[in-house]
C-alpha positions in Angstrom: 0.2 4.4 -75.2 3.0 4.6 -72.6 6.2 2.7 -73.6 7.3 -0.2 -71.4 10.8 1.4 -71.2 9.5 4.9 -70.3 10.6 6.1 -66.9 7.7 6.0 -64.3 6.3 9.4 -63.2 6.8 10.7 -59.6 3.2 9.7 -58.8 3.8 6.1 -59.9 6.9 6.1 -57.8 5.1 7.4 -54.7 2.0 5.2 -55.0 3.5 2.1 -53.5 4.6 4.0 -50.4 0.9 4.9 -49.6 -0.6 1.6 -50.8 -2.4 -0.3 -48.1 -2.7 2.6 -45.6 -5.7 2.1 -43.3 -8.1 5.0 -44.1 -10.4 4.6 -41.0 -7.3 4.8 -38.8 -6.1 7.9 -40.7 -9.5 9.5 -40.3 -9.4 9.0 -36.5 -5.9 10.5 -36.3 -6.9 13.4 -38.5 -10.0 14.2 -36.3 -7.9 14.1 -33.1 -5.1 16.1 -34.6 -7.6 18.8 -35.7 -9.1 19.0 -32.2 -5.7 19.1 -30.7 -4.6 22.1 -32.9 -7.8 24.0 -32.1 -7.3 23.4 -28.3 -3.6 24.4 -28.5 -4.4 27.6 -30.4 -6.7 28.8 -27.7 -4.8 27.4 -24.7 -1.4 28.6 -26.0 -2.6 31.9 -27.5 -0.6 34.0 -25.0 2.0 31.3 -24.5 4.7 32.3 -27.0 5.0 29.9 -30.0 3.3 27.0 -28.5 0.7 26.6 -31.3 3.4 26.8 -34.0 5.6 24.4 -32.2 2.7 22.0 -31.6 1.9 22.0 -35.3 5.6 21.4 -36.1 5.6 18.5 -33.6 2.6 17.1 -35.3 4.3 17.2 -38.7 7.3 15.5 -37.1 5.0 12.8 -35.7 3.4 12.4 -39.1 6.8 11.9 -40.7 7.7 9.3 -38.1 4.3 7.6 -38.7 4.9 7.5 -42.5 8.5 6.1 -42.2 7.6 3.4 -39.6 4.6 2.4 -41.7 7.1 1.3 -44.4 8.8 -1.1 -42.1 7.4 -4.7 -42.2 6.3 -6.2 -38.9 9.0 -8.9 -39.3 11.7 -6.2 -39.2 10.0 -4.6 -36.2 10.2 -7.9 -34.4 14.0 -8.1 -35.2 14.4 -4.7 -33.3 12.6 -5.9 -30.2 15.5 -7.4 -28.2 18.1 -4.7 -29.2 15.7 -1.8 -28.4 14.6 -3.4 -25.1 18.2 -4.1 -24.1 19.4 -0.6 -25.0 16.4 0.9 -23.1 17.3 -1.1 -19.9 21.0 -0.1 -20.1 20.0 3.6 -20.5 17.7 3.3 -17.4 20.6 1.8 -15.4 22.9 4.6 -16.7 20.3 7.1 -15.7 20.2 5.7 -12.2 24.1 6.0 -12.0 24.9 9.1 -13.9 21.5 10.8 -14.6 20.5 14.4 -14.3 18.4 15.2 -11.2 15.6 17.8 -11.4 13.2 18.6 -8.6 14.3 15.4 -6.7 13.8 13.0 -9.6 16.6 11.4 -11.7 14.9 10.8 -15.0 17.2 12.3 -17.6 20.5 11.3 -19.2 23.0 13.4 -21.2 24.2 11.5 -24.2 25.3 14.5 -26.2 21.7 15.7 -25.8 19.4 15.3 -22.8 17.0 12.3 -23.2 14.4 10.6 -21.0 15.1 6.8 -21.4 11.8 5.8 -19.8 10.0 7.0 -23.0 11.8 4.4 -25.0 10.4 1.6 -22.8 6.8 2.7 -23.6 7.3 1.0 -27.0 10.3 -1.3 -26.3 8.5 -3.2 -23.5 5.4 -4.3 -25.4 7.6 -4.9 -28.5 9.8 -7.2 -26.4 6.9 -9.1 -24.8 5.2 -9.6 -28.2 8.5 -11.1 -29.4 8.7 -13.3 -26.3 5.3 -14.8 -26.9 5.8 -15.1 -30.7 8.9 -17.3 -30.0 6.9 -19.5 -27.7 3.6 -19.6 -29.6 3.6 -23.4 -30.2 3.1 -24.3 -26.5 2.7 -21.5 -24.0 3.3 -22.6 -20.4 3.0 -21.0 -17.0 6.7 -20.3 -16.9 6.5 -18.4 -20.1 4.1 -16.0 -18.4 6.4 -15.8 -15.4 9.3 -14.9 -17.7 7.1 -12.2 -19.3 6.3 -10.9 -15.9 10.1 -10.5 -15.1 10.7 -8.7 -18.4 7.9 -6.3 -17.5 8.9 -5.7 -13.9 12.5 -4.9 -14.7 11.8 -1.6 -16.5 8.9 -0.7 -14.2 11.1 -1.1 -11.1 13.9 1.1 -12.6 11.4 3.8 -13.7 9.6 3.8 -10.4 12.9 4.1 -8.6 13.7 7.4 -10.4 11.0 8.2 -9.1 8.5 8.4 -12.0 5.5 6.3 -10.9 3.2 7.8 -13.7 5.5 6.7 -16.6 6.2 3.4 -14.8 2.5 2.6 -14.6 2.1 3.4 -18.3 4.9 1.0 -19.2 3.4 -1.6 -16.8 -0.1 -1.2 -18.4 1.3 -1.5 -22.0 3.2 -4.7 -21.0 0.2 -6.1 -19.1 -2.0 -5.7 -22.2 0.4 -7.9 -24.2 0.4 -10.6 -21.5 -3.4 -10.4 -21.2 -3.9 -10.8 -25.0 -1.4 -13.7 -24.9 -3.9 -15.7 -22.8 -3.4 -14.7 -19.1 -6.0 -16.5 -17.1 -8.8 -14.6 -15.5 -8.2 -16.7 -12.4 -5.0 -14.7 -11.9 -6.5 -11.3 -12.9 -9.6 -11.3 -10.7 -7.9 -11.9 -7.3 -5.4 -9.0 -8.0 -8.3 -6.7 -9.0 -10.3 -7.6 -5.9 -7.3 -7.0 -3.6 -6.6 -3.7 -5.4 -10.2 -2.6 -5.0 -10.2 -3.5 -1.3 -7.0 -1.5 -0.9 -8.4 1.6 -2.5 -11.6 1.3 -0.3 -9.5 1.0 2.8 -7.5 4.0 1.8 -10.6 6.1 1.3 -12.1 5.0 4.6 -8.9 5.8 6.5 -8.1 9.0 4.8 -8.3 11.2 7.9 -5.7 9.2 9.8 -3.4 8.3 6.9 -3.2 11.8 5.4 -2.1 13.6 8.6 1.3 15.4 8.5 4.2 13.2 9.5 2.5 9.9 8.6 5.0 7.7 6.7 3.5 5.6 3.9 6.9 3.8 3.5 6.2 2.5 -0.1 5.4 5.9 -1.6 7.4 9.0 -1.7 6.1 12.1 0.1 5.0 13.8 -3.1 3.1 10.7 -4.2 1.4 10.6 -0.8 0.4 14.2 -1.3 -1.1 13.5 -4.7 -3.3 10.7 -3.3 -4.4 12.7 -0.3 -5.1 15.7 -2.5 -7.3 13.6 -4.7 -9.3 12.4 -1.7 -9.8 15.9 -0.5 -8.3 18.8 -2.6 -10.0 21.4 -0.3 -7.4 20.6 2.4 -4.9 22.8 0.5 -6.9 24.8 -2.1 -4.1 27.3 -2.8 -1.3 24.7 -2.8 -1.4 21.0 -3.6 -5.1 21.0 -4.4 -5.0 24.1 -6.7 -4.5 22.1 -9.9 -7.5 19.7 -9.4 -9.8 22.4 -8.1 -9.2 24.8 -11.0 -9.5 21.9 -13.5 -12.9 20.9 -12.1 -14.1 24.5 -12.1 -13.1 24.9 -15.7 -14.7 21.6 -16.8 -17.9 22.4 -14.9 -18.2 25.9 -16.2 -18.1 24.6 -19.8 -21.7 23.3 -19.4 -23.3 21.6 -22.4 -21.9 23.7 -25.3 -19.0 25.4 -23.7 -18.1 29.1 -23.4 -16.9 29.3 -27.0 -13.6 29.3 -28.8 -11.1 31.7 -27.2 -13.6 32.6 -24.5 -12.6 30.4 -21.6 -12.1 32.6 -18.6 -10.4 30.0 -16.4 -8.0 29.5 -19.3 -7.2 33.0 -20.4 -7.1 34.5 -16.9 -4.4 31.8 -16.2 -6.2 30.0 -13.4 -5.5 26.6 -15.0 -1.9 25.6 -14.4 -0.1 23.7 -17.2 -2.9 24.6 -19.5 -1.0 23.6 -22.7 0.4 20.4 -21.3 -1.1 18.1 -18.7 -4.2 20.2 -18.0 -5.1 21.2 -21.5 -8.2 19.0 -21.4 -9.7 21.5 -18.8 -9.1 24.4 -21.1 -10.7 22.4 -24.0 -13.7 21.3 -21.9 -14.3 24.9 -20.7 -14.6 26.3 -24.2 -16.3 23.4 -26.0 -18.3 21.8 -23.1 -19.9 18.4 -23.0 -20.4 18.4 -26.8 -16.7 18.9 -27.4 -15.8 16.3 -24.8 -18.0 13.7 -26.5 -16.5 14.5 -29.9 -13.0 14.1 -28.4 -14.0 10.9 -26.6 -15.6 9.5 -29.8 -12.3 10.1 -31.6 -10.4 8.2 -29.0 -12.9 5.4 -28.9 -12.9 5.0 -32.7 -9.1 5.0 -32.7 -8.9 2.3 -30.1 -11.6 0.2 -31.8 -9.9 0.5 -35.2 -6.6 -0.5 -33.6 -8.2 -3.5 -32.0 -9.7 -4.4 -35.4 -6.3 -4.2 -36.9 -5.0 -6.5 -34.1 -7.8 -9.0 -34.7 -7.0 -9.2 -38.5 -3.2 -9.3 -38.0 -1.5 -12.4 -39.6 0.9 -13.3 -36.8 0.8 -13.5 -33.0 3.5 -10.9 -32.7 1.4 -8.4 -34.7 -1.8 -9.2 -32.9 -0.3 -8.7 -29.4 1.6 -5.5 -30.4 -1.3 -3.9 -32.1 -3.7 -4.8 -29.3 -1.3 -3.4 -26.6 -0.7 -0.1 -28.5 -4.4 0.4 -29.1 -5.3 0.0 -25.4 -2.4 2.2 -24.5 -4.2 5.1 -26.3 -7.2 4.3 -24.1 -5.0 4.3 -21.0 -3.4 7.7 -21.8 -6.8 9.3 -22.5 -8.5 7.8 -19.4 -5.6 8.8 -17.0 -5.3 12.3 -18.4 -9.0 13.1 -18.4 -9.4 11.4 -15.0 -6.7 13.3 -13.3 -7.9 16.7 -14.7 -11.5 15.8 -13.6 -10.4 14.9 -10.1 -11.1 11.2 -10.2 -7.5 10.0 -10.5 -4.2 11.3 -8.9 -2.2 13.9 -10.9 0.6 11.9 -12.5 1.8 14.0 -15.4 0.4 12.0 -18.3 -0.2 14.0 -21.6 -3.4 13.8 -23.6 -2.5 12.3 -27.0 -2.7 14.8 -29.9 -3.8 17.6 -27.6 -1.0 18.1 -25.0 2.1 20.0 -26.0 5.3 18.0 -26.1 7.8 17.0 -28.8 8.9 13.7 -27.4 5.4 12.6 -26.7 4.4 13.5 -30.3 7.3 11.5 -31.8 6.3 8.4 -29.6 2.7 8.9 -30.7 3.8 8.9 -34.4 5.9 5.8 -33.7 3.0 3.9 -32.1 0.6 4.8 -34.9 3.3 3.9 -37.5 3.5 0.4 -36.0 -0.2 0.1 -36.2 -0.2 1.2 -39.8 2.6 -1.2 -40.6 0.6 -4.1 -39.2 -2.5 -2.9 -41.1 -0.5 -2.6 -44.4 1.1 -6.1 -44.0 -2.4 -7.6 -43.9 -3.7 -5.5 -46.8 -0.7 -6.0 -49.0 -0.5 -9.8 -48.3 -1.4 -11.7 -51.5 -4.7 -13.6 -51.2 
């Protein structure tokens, strides 16, 4: 029999750190991480140390997930205002003193080069969840208007850089919080109808709007080119349309079962540009075909559904809103990346979670999953 005064073993010390972890969520993460490693090994085979670096980034993301999971949602809520404020100040500093590359001012040197817009992907939904939690007793129209201002501030600063892709991701994450807080369908449907009519008008008037020299005023020239390339990539098959055309060829050539691991011709003959980052889905689909795509899609669907279940079971409004927004953000990332590689959405430089190469993206992924895990643990560890 063990003495009451006997020092606990290392296993007994570590057990509380893992108590309450959501196993279905971990299973979805593990599946996607394995698929990501397999895809990176093939796509990055002749790309230096990409596979090793990707595995290291995954371990770093896992460490962030584990550490953040130990933080109670109440403490996360206390970080909302400071993190959002610092993020906005960094965006303003980027606009004034930032580093410009290829015509975009998105980076800031603070001893090391950072991209402040990445912070707002988490800080914005965190701030909006805090905002509605403080007003939970009696939500009014002006509360939703205030939330809209909090959302539009970072979006405007990011779009000004210009970085419309990241801006739209921040906008969507914040919108999910506002939607789950009770935004009326009477406000959503008219905006959706106007947006659909605008897209239809753009498609019908492509020939006149996409002519050289036509100024779209609201969009930058490169953004106009991306939209026009989406509508007709064959206009410039060796230039602006090259990415989309090669991505569609790779995906189509994969067929039902794919060409096989390490046997993708479009991939290994280097026809697919950015094959380890934004366009890695094309390399994956070429080698694993429709079956591989459905497996990857099932992993993302299960992850999103599990996240929404965690949101539904969360004990506070703050936790429900934040978990719901993070869960649907994974859906947005996967949809936008697969859509742009498949030629049904403009190319906006959005990575595919778990699969695309990128250290910062993997850390933010670990942070998001850590928050989800923290919310799940708070429910499981709460005394009944």
